[in-house]
DOVEX-596269 format. One record per residue: x, y, z of N, C-alpha, C in turn; residue in three letters. Coordinates in steps of 0.2 Angstrom, whole numbers, plus 5000, padded with zeros to 4 digits. Example, Ala and Ser with C-alpha at 12.3 -4.5 7.8 and 13.67 -1.06 7.14 Angstrom:
BEGIN
506649725039506249785039506649845039ALA
506449895035506849955036506450005039SER
END
This chain:
BEGIN
493949494813493949554818493349554823MET
492849524821492249514825492449464831MET
492749414829492949364834493449394840ALA
493849434837494349474842493949514847ILE
493449554844493049604848492649564853ALA
492349504851491949464855492349434861ASP
492949414859493449384864493649444869ALA
493749504867493849554872493349574876LEU
492749574874492149584878492049534883ILE
492149464881492049414885492649414891ALA
493249434889493749434894493649494899ALA
493349544896493149604901492549574906TRP
492049544904491549514908491849464913ILE
492249424910492649374915493049404920GLY
493349464918493749494923493349534928THR
492749554926492349594931492049544936ALA
491849484933491649424938492149404943LEU
492749394941493249374945493449434951VAL
493449494948493549554953492949554958ALA
492349544956491749544960491849494966THR
492049434963492149374968492649394973TYR
493149424971493749434975493549484981GLY
493149544979492949584984492449564989VAL
492049514986491549484991491849434996ILE
492349404993492749354997493149395003ARG
493349455001493749495006493249515011TYR
492649535009492149565014491949505019ARG
491849445016491649385020492249365025LEU
492849385024493349365028493549415033SER
493249475033493449525038492949505044VAL
493349505050492949485056493349515062ARG
493049525067493349545073493749495076SER
494349505079494749455082494949475089LEU
494949425093495049445100495749465101SER
495949505107496649525108497049465110PRO
497749465109498149415111498349425118ILE
498449375122498549375129499249405130ALA
499749375127500449395129500849405122ASP
500749465119501149485113501849495114PRO
502249475109503049475110503249555109PRO
503749575113504049635112504149655105PRO
503949715103504049745096504349805095ALA
504749815090505049875088504749905082ALA
504549965082504149995076504750045073ILE
504850025067505350075063504950115058ILE
505050185059504750235055505250275051VAL
505350265045505750315041505350375039ALA
505650435041505250495041505550555038ILE
505250595034505550655030505050705031LYS
505250765034504850825034504250815039GLY
503950875040503350875044502750895041VAL
502350845040501650845037501150875042SER
500550895039500050915043499750865048VAL
499750795045499550745049500050715054GLY
500650735055501150705059500950705066LEU
500650755069500450755076499950695077PRO
499450685073498950635073499350565073ASP
499850555069500250495068500550485075PHE
500950535078501250525084500750495090PHE
500150535090499650515095499450445094ASP
499350425088499050355086499550305088ALA
500250315087500750265089500750265097LEU
500650315101500650315108500050285111HIS
499550275107498850255110498750175108ARG
499350145106499250075104499150025110GLN
498649985109498449935114498949875114ILE
499549885116500049835116500549845122TYR
500649795126501049805132501749825131PRO
502149795126502849805126503049825119ARG
503149885117503349905111503749975111TYR
504249985107504650045107504650065099ARG
504850125099504750165092505450185090ILE
505650175084506350195081506150245075VAL
506250305076506150355071506850365068PHE
506850375061507450385058507350435053VAL
507850485053507850545048508450545044VAL
508450575039509050585035509650625038GLU
509350685041509850735043509550775049ALA
510050805053509750845059509450905056GLN
509550925050509250985047508550975045SER
508350905045507650895043507150915048ASP
506650955046506150975051505850925055PRO
505850865053505550805057506050795063ALA
506650815063507150805068506950845074PHE
506750915072506650965077505950945081ALA
505450915077504850895080504950825084ALA
505350785082505450725086505850725092LEU
506450765091506950765097506650775104GLU
506250825105505950835111505550775114PRO
505150745109504750685111505150625113ILE
505750615109506150565111506550575117ALA
506650635119507050655125506650635131ARG
505950645130505550635136505250565137CYS
505450525132505050465132505350405136ALA
505950425139506250375144506550315140GLY
506750315134507050265131506550225126GLY
505950235127505450205123505450225116ARG
505650285115505750315108506450335106ILE
506650305101507350315099507350355092GLN
507850405092507850445086508550435083LEU
508550415076509150395073509250445067VAL
509950465066510050505060510450465055ILE
510150455049510450405044511050435040ALA
510950495038511450525033511150515026GLY
511450555022511250545015511450475012GLU
511050455008511150385004511650394999THR
512050344998512450334992512350274988SER
511850234991511650174988510950164986GLY
510550134991509850124989509450194990PRO
508750194989508350254989508450274997VAL
508350334998508450365005508050325010GLN
507350315008506950275013507350215016LYS
507550175011507850105012508550115016VAL
508850175014509550185018509350205025HIS
508850245026508550265033508450195037ASN
508050155034507850095037508450045039MET
508950045035509550005037509850035043LEU
509850105043510150135049509750115056ALA
509150115055508650095061508750025063ALA
508849985058508949905059509549895064LEU
510049935063510649925066510649945074ALA
510049975076509949995083509449945086THR
509249885083508849835086509149805092LEU
508749795097508949765103508849695104GLN
509149655108509049585109508249565111PRO
507949605114507249595117506749605111GLN
506949645106506449655100506349595097ASP
505749555098505649495095505249495089ARG
504949555088504549565081504749635079VAL
504849645073505049715070504449735065VAL
504249795066503649815062503949875058VAL
503749875052503949935047503249975046PHE
503350045047502750085047502850145043ALA
502350175040502450245037502150295041ASP
502350355040502150415045501550445042ALA
501350425036500750465033500050425034ASP
500050395039499450355041499250375048MET
498650355050498350365057498150295059VAL
498550255062498350185064497850185070PRO
497350145070496950135075497250105081PRO
496950105087497250085093497450015093ALA
497149975089497249905089497649885083ASP
497949925080498349915074498949865075TRP
499349885080499949845081499749775084LEU
499249775088498949705090498749665085GLN
498349695080498049655074498649625070GLN
499149675069499649655064500049605066LEU
500249605073500749555076500349485078VAL
499649495078499349435081499449365078ARG
499449365071499649295068500349275070PRO
500849315071501549295072501549275080ILE
501149305084501149285091500849215092ALA
500349205088499949135088500349085084LEU
500949105081501349055077500949035071ARG
500549075068500149055062500549085056ARG
500949135057501349165052502049195054ALA
502449205050503149235052503149305049ARG
502749325044502749385041502049405040VAL
501849465042501149485041501149555038THR
500649575034500649645031499949665030SER
499849725031499149755029499149805023GLY
498749855023498749895017498449965020TYR
498450015016498150075017497450085014ARG
497050135017496450155014496550235014TRP
496650255008496750325007496050365009GLN
496150425013495650465015495750535012ILE
495450555007495550625004495450675010PRO
495950715011495950775016495750835013ALA
495550835007495250895003494750874999ASP
494450914995493850904991494050904984ARG
494650904982494850904975494750834972ARG
494550834966494350774962494950724962TRP
495550754961496150714960496250674966VAL
496150704972496250664978495650604979SER
495050624977494550574976494750514971TRP
494950534966495150484960495650434963ILE
496250464966496750424968496450374974VAL
496050404978495850364984495350304981ALA
494950324976494550274973494950214969LEU
495450234966495850184962496250144967ALA
496450174972496850134977496350084981ASP
495750104982495250064985495149994982MET
495249994976495149934972495749884974SER
496349914975496949874977496849854984VAL
496649894988496549884995496049824997ALA
495549814993495049764994495049704989THR
495649694986495749644981495849574986ALA
495649524983495649454987496449444989ALA
496549414995497149404997497349334998ARG
497949314996498149244997498849244998ASP
499049205003499849205005500249184999SER
499949144994500349124988500549184984ARG
500249244984500349294980500349364984TRP
500249364990500249434994500949464993ASN
500949534993501549574993501549615000LEU
502149625002502249665008502049735007CYS
501749775011501649845010502049875016TRP
502549915014503049945019502749985024GLY
502050015023501750055028501550015034GLY
501449945034501149905039501449835038SER
502049815040502249745039502649725045THR
502449675048502749645054503149575052ALA
503749575055504149515053504449485060ILE
504449425060504849385066505549405066GLU
505849425072506549445072507049395070ARG
506949335071507349275069507449275062GLU
506849275059506749275051507149335048LEU
506949395051507249455049508049455049LEU
508349425054509049425054509349375049ASP
508949325047509249275042509149295035SER
508849355034508749375027509349425025LEU
509749445030510349485028510049545024ASP
509649595027509449645024509949695021LEU
510449705025511049755022511249735015PRO
511249675014511449645007510849655002THR
510249625005509649625001509449694998LEU
509549745003509349815001509949854998TRP
510449834997511049874994510849894987SER
510749964987510549994981509849974978ARG
509449954983508749934981508350004980ALA
507849994975507350044974506750044978GLY
506649994982506049994986506249944992THR
505849954997505949915003505549855003ASP
504849865002504349815003504349754997ASP
504449784991504449734986505149684986LEU
505649714987506249674988506249624994THR
505949644999505749605005505349545003LEU
504849564999504349514997504749464992THR
505149484988505549444983505949394987LYS
506249414992506749374996506349325000ALA
505749345003505349295007505049245002LEU
504849264996504649214991505149164989ARG
505749184988506349144987506549094992ALA
506349114999506549075004505949035006ALA
505349035002504748995003504349015009GLY
504449085011504049105017503449145014ILE
502849125016502249155014502149225018PRO
501749275015501649335018500849335020VAL
500749335026500049325029499749395028HIS
499149405025498849465025498349475031SER
498349525035497949535040497349585037THR
496849555036496249595032496049655036LEU
496049655043495749705046496249765047ARG
496849755045497349805045497349845038VAL
496749885038496749935032496850005036LEU
497350035035497550085039497350155036VAL
496950195040496750255037497350305035PRO
497350325029497950365027497650435024SER
497650485027497450555025497950575019PRO
497650595013498050615007497750675004VAL
498250715001498050774997498450764991CYS
498150764985498550754979498450814974TYR
499050834970498950874964498950824958SER
498750844952498750804947499450774945TRP
499950824946500650804944500850754949ARG
500750764956500950724961500550654961GLY
499950654959499550584958499850544953ALA
499950574947500250534941500950514943PHE
501350554946502050534947502050474952SER
501650484957501550424962501350364959PHE
500850364955500550304952501050274947GLY
501450314943501950284938502450254942ARG
502750284947503250264951503150194954ARG
502450194957502250124960502250074955GLN
502050084949501950024944502650014941TYR
503050064941503750054938504150004943MET
504050014949504449974954504149904954LEU
503449894953503149834953503349794947VAL
503449834941503649804935504349774936ARG
504749804940505449774940505549724945CYS
505149734951505249684957504749624957TYR
504149644954503549594954503249594948ALA
503549564942503349574936502649534935PRO
502549484938501949444937501349484940ARG
501449524945500949564948500749624943HIS
501349644940501249704936500849684930TRP
500949624927500549594921499849584923LEU
499749564929499049554932498649624932LEU
499049674935498749734935498549764928ALA
499049754923498949774917498349744914GLY
498249684915497649644913496949674916TRP
496949684922496349714926496249784924THR
496749824922496649884920496449894912LEU
496849864908496849874901496249834898CYS
496149774900495549734896494949764897VAL
494749794903494049824904494049894899PRO
494549924898494549984894494449964887VAL
494749914885494649884878493949854877ALA
493749814882493149784881492549834882GLY
492549884886492049934887492049974880ALA
492549994877492550034871492249994865THR
492449934865492149894859491349884861ILE
491249864867490549854868490049914867ALA
490349974869489950034868489850054861ALA
490350044857490350054850489850004847ALA
489849944849489349894846488649904848ALA
488549924855487949944857487650004853ALA
488050054852487750104848487550084841SER
487750034839487650004832487049954833ALA
486649954838486149914840486249834841ASP
486849824844487049754846486749744853SER
486249694853485949684859486449644864LEU
486849604862487349564866487849614869GLY
488049664865488549714868488149754873ALA
487549774872487249814877487149784883ALA
486949714883486849674889487549664892LEU
488049664889488749654892488949724895ALA
488749774892488949844895488549854901LEU
487849834901487449844907487649794913GLY
487849734911488049684916488749704919GLY
489149734915489849754918489749814923ALA
489249864921489149914925488849894932ILE
488349844932488049824938488549784942MET
488949754939489549714943489949774947LEU
490149824943490549874946490149904952ARG
489549924951489149954957489149904962LEU
489049844961489049794967489649794970LEU
490249794967490949794970490949854974ARG
490749914972490749974976490349974982HIS
489749944982489349934988489649884993ARG
490049834990490349794995490949824998VAL
491349864994491849904997491649955003ARG
491049985001490750035007490649995013VAL
490349935012490249885018490849865021SER
491449855018492049845021492249905025ILE
492249965022492450025026492050025033ALA
491350015032490950025038491049965043ARG
491249905041491449855045492149865049GLN
492549895045493249905047493449965051THR
493150025050493350085052492850115058PHE
493050165062492650195067492150235063SER
491650255066491150305063491450365061PRO
491950395065492250455063492650445056GLU
492950395055493350385049492850375043ILE
492250335044491750325039491450395037VAL
491350435042491150505040491650545036THR
492250535037492750565033492750535026ALA
492650475026492650445019492050455015LEU
491550485018490850485015490950525008LYS
491250585007491250615001491550574995PRO
492150534997492450494992492050434990SER
491750404995491350344994490750364989LEU
490450424990489850444986490150464979GLN
490750494979491050504972491150434968PHE
491250384972491350314969490750284965GLY
490150304967489550284963489550304956TRP
489850364954489750384948490450404945TRP
490950414949491650434946492050384945GLY
491850314945492350264944492650254937TRP
492250274931492550274925493150324924PRO
493150384927493650434927494250404931LEU
494150374937494650344941494950284938ALA
494650244934494950194931495350214925HIS
495150264922495550294916496150324918ALA
496150364924496750394927497250334929VAL
496950284933497350224935497650194929HIS
497350184924497550144918498150184915THR
498050254915498550294912499250294916ALA
499150294922499750284926500150214925ALA
499750164924500050104923500350104916PHE
500050124911500350134904500950174904VAL
500950224908501550264909502150224912ALA
502050174916502550134919502950094914SER
502650084908502950044902503650074900LEU
503650144900504250174897504650214903CYS
505250214902505750254906505950214912GLY
506450234915506750204921506950254926ARG
506750314925506950364930506250384934GLU
506350404941505850424945506050464950PHE
505650504953505750554958505450524965CYS
505750524970505450504977505750554982TRP
505350594985505550634991506150684989ALA
506050714983506550764980507150734978ASN
507250664977507850634974507650604968ILE
508050614963507850584956508350524956ARG
508050464954508450404953508350374946TYR
508850324944508750284938508750214941ARG
508250174939508150104940508450064935LEU
509050024937509349984932508949924931ARG
509149884926508849824924508949764930ARG
509449774933509549724939509249744945ASP
508849794945508449814951508749864956GLY
509349884954509749924958509650004956LYS
509750044960509550114958510250154958VAL
510250204954510750254954510450324955VAL
510850364959510550434961510750474956ILE
510350514953510450564948510550634950LEU
510050654955510150724957509650734963SER
509850784967509450804973509150874972ARG
508550884975508350954975508150964983SER
508151024985508051044992507351084992ARG
END
């Protein structure tokens, strides 16, 4: 029994060292990049539902992109969606630069994927790069430039960024989710294991057409993970643009936060099982190791006390590096908005890790999830079945 306890503590410390190396590597890789001279024409596809408080900021941020040739395709489920009323006047006055598509109700994949397929059908020959974006973020002015840059320079065919959640209220649950997701946002990146994130992914048009997304996304439960799976099968690496950490204002309730975390990990379990296992290791091993070390330290074990102290110091070092990444990446205004959650991170990380682990453990069981007021069942083959809708 002692050997097992020692092995778990050693695994915990090893995991902490690797995680610390990963976030330091991320920080050292973040650097300013010069603009590209002649970027290819891009089409930005945004599947949208409802009108959130931050939607005007998102519209404004898209319009302010430092990019010479791009157009935006917004797609909603129905004309009755409040987003349609908000978007229709903007599209009407945009002179063709903004297109508004009505997808209709899904009978196959999740509604977001169904909407995106409807938008893909409107692509034009001049759209050389297709960008998928989420409406719950506020991209900086160079977001599109930085995302497309590796494709324009022929260094990649697919690029993807990630979000940095910014609590828009002062509730602990919002801080906890933001802190937990921060650890994902700043993990080491490598094209051999990167995943696409649907909120900021750019793909070369020629490659996109070769993937046959209507077939790939038929009855799919997610857009980005199924896209990643198809790219990996084709031997196409996903380039991670480290500076594309997009500010994403969020407000969570406890119920909403747990549902979001469980759904995310359930989908990863189905479509990227090795990433799910890795997440399980990085979440569950520290819990087991810390519990054993704390019990042993209380029984006067010097080795366990040293392990406990060392792990805490490594955790605080990782947080310091993440604060540095935020200051390097974001504008002073965004850093100021992040300040409360970053301060919470100095002492609130045990609670955030516990909630994060609980969401992962919940993904072990069940195959039903709710997304945008529609309940689905995820089959073992990765296809979804619609169970019910609520308005």
